[in-house]
N, C-alpha and C positions, 0 to 999 in steps of 0.2 A: 124598734128593736133596739135595742141598748146594750153595747159592749163596752164593760165599766173596766177599765185599765188599773193596775196597780200604781204605787207612784211612780213618775216617769222624769221627773225633773233632771233636765241635762241628757235626756237620753233619746236616741231614737226609739221609734216602737214599732213592731208590726204585730197583727195576730190571726191565728187561724181562725177561719171562720167555722171549719168543721168539728174544731177541737180546741176551744180556748185553752190556755196553757200559762206558766210563769205567772200567774197570778189573776191573768183576765178572766172574767166573766160574762155572761150573757143572760139577758131576760127578755120577753119570756122563752122559756126552753120549751122544747127544743128548736134549734135555729133551723129551717130547711130552704134552701133556694128553691125556687119554685120557677119551672122555663117560662121563658118569655119575659119575664120582670125585669126591668132597669133598674139595678141598685147602685146608691151613690152612699159611699164612705165618706164622712168628713170627720173632724174632731172640734172639740169644745172643752173647754174646762169650767167646771161647775163649782162655785162657791159660796156656800150660803143659797141664796134667792136669785143670785145672778150666775149668767151662762159670759163664757169669754170666748172668743177664737184665739185658737192656739196656731202655732206657725205648723202646717200641715199640709202634705200634697194629697189634695182629695183625688177620688177615683170614681169612675163609674163602670160596671160591668155587670154581666148576666150569669146566669149560672153557666153555660157553657165554656165562658172565659176562665169561671173557676176551675173548671173540671181537667183544663188543659194545664194547670201549675202543679209543679211536682213538689216534694218537701223541698224547703230551702230557698225557693223562688218568690220574688214579689213582683204583682201586676202592679204598674205605674203608667200616669199618661205623662207625657212632655210634648208640649207645643214645640210645632214646626212650623218654619215660613213657605209659605207655597203660593204659586201665582194664581190669581182669581181665574175663574172660569169663564166670566163674562167681562167684556171689554173693560178697559181701564176707566173709573168714574173716580173726578176728583182729585188725579193724581195719586189712584191707590192703585195699584197691581198686583200687591199680595196679600194674603190673610193669614191668620196662625189658626192651624187646627191641631188637635190634641190627638196623639197617637198612642196606641196602649206600646208598651214595651214589657218585657218581663226581666228583672235582674236579679242576681244573685241576694240573699240576705245579707251576705256579705258588704255587697255594694251598697244596698239600700242603708246599711248603717253608716256607713263611711259619708255618704251624702249627706244623712241627717246632720252630721256634725260640722259640715261647711253652710255657714248663713245665707251664701248666697243663691241654696238651694230650699231655701225656705221663706224665700220672699212673697 
């Protein structure tokens, strides 16, 4: 499944999966989320015969996650440091886990303009 974006140079971008708009297209149509499937969204830039990764926040989700979103909301995952559940090994006492966060489209756009969020 491919969601094709319009020209996005210098912009943050998000797309409604259930109704791409603002120049986005999807193929093949129709795109339907299936229950129980874990989806992962990432971005790349296609130029000629090569692909290159762009600065993007990848996100994984299920149909139930998508159903909870309201118009104007964006699902992201943020890394949070948490204590490890097993005894300390080789001096490691914490790990990074990715946690679902729902933010407004405005916050998403603002964060997309901060290069520190795109590393």
